[in-house]
Every structure is written in structure tokens, then in C-alpha cells.
N, C-alpha and C positions, 0 to 999 in steps of 0.2 A: 606224683607217689611214686616209687621203684617198690618191688617185691619185697626188699630188706624192711624198707620204712612199713608196708604193710603189715608184716609178719611182727615188728616189735610193737605195732598199734595194739594188735593185737593180742599180743603178751602181756602189755599193760593194761589191757581193760578186762583180760578173763586172768589173769593170774598164771595160766602155762607158763612153761618154760619155750624159750625161742625156738626148739629143735621142734615141740608138741605143735605150739602156732606153724610153723613152717609145715608141719605133716596136713594139719588139718587144712590150711590154706590150700596145699595139694592136693586133697581131696577134694573138696570143696571146687576146682577147677577141673578135676577130673571128671565130676559128676555134672557139671553143668557139658562141658565137651560131650560126654556120653549123651544125656539127655539130646544136643542138637543133632546126635546121630541116628540116636536111635524115635524120635517122637519129631525133630524138627523147631521147636520149640522149648524152651527153660523159661517159668515166669514166677517173678519174686514181687507180691500183692503188695505194692506202693512204692517200692524198688524200683522193679522195670521188665522188662521181657527180652529176652536174648533169642532170633528167630533166626532160622539157617534158609535163604534163600538161593534160587538159580539164579546165574546171570548168563543170559542168550550169548551165543558167540557173537562178534562182530568182528568190524573192519577198523581197523587203524592207523595212525602215520607215525612211522620213527621220527621223531625231531629233530634228530642230527641227518639223516640222508633222505628226509621226505618223501621215505618208501613206504609203500601201503603193505600193511601185515595184517595177518590175519590172529586174531585174539581168540581163542579157543574158550567154551562153554566151562562154568565153574560155578562153586558152592559156596557164596560169601554169608558173614557173620553180620547182623544188624542188631542194635541195641534202640530200645523204644524206652524213653524214661517213664518210670511213673509218677503219678500226683505227690507222694510225700516226698519224691527225691527234688523234683521241680521247684516244691513249697519250701524246701529248705535251703535251696539257695537262693531265693530269692529273699 
């Protein structure tokens, strides 16, 4: 499902215009991003939890040249699905 399709779904469920739905979705995504930056975790009870995790620096291999490369440390986002989301898919 693309962002456009999500906006259309929000508009049909809420009765908002597509423009207002787009702004609402952008606001939610910005809030999630800010929450991860500030607190490292954003939880939606029943839906799931987004968490920022530190990935350590490591060595890798370039598959084309077989040369060793250094992969720097970085922060990545993980998502753990909640029970209601899991149950709704089965």
C-alpha cells in the first residue's frame, strides 16, 4: 500500500478531504520520527512499538570486489507488532 492509497483510505474513513488526510498522515509520521529521536521508542497499544536501536560498527565484504570494507555504526528503526495487529492478520 502506497502513501497515496493510505491517504485515500483515511479520507474515506474519516470524511476528511484528501489534502487534510495527507496533512494528518504527515503530522503522524513527523510525531513518530520526533518521538524516536527524543525518547527512542513510540508505542501504539495493540498495534505495535517502533524503537530506535544502535547498530555497532562492523566489517563487511564488497560482493563485487570481495574487498573488506568498514561499515560504520548507525541508528536503525525496528518495529515489533502488537497482539491486536498480529491477531487481525490471522
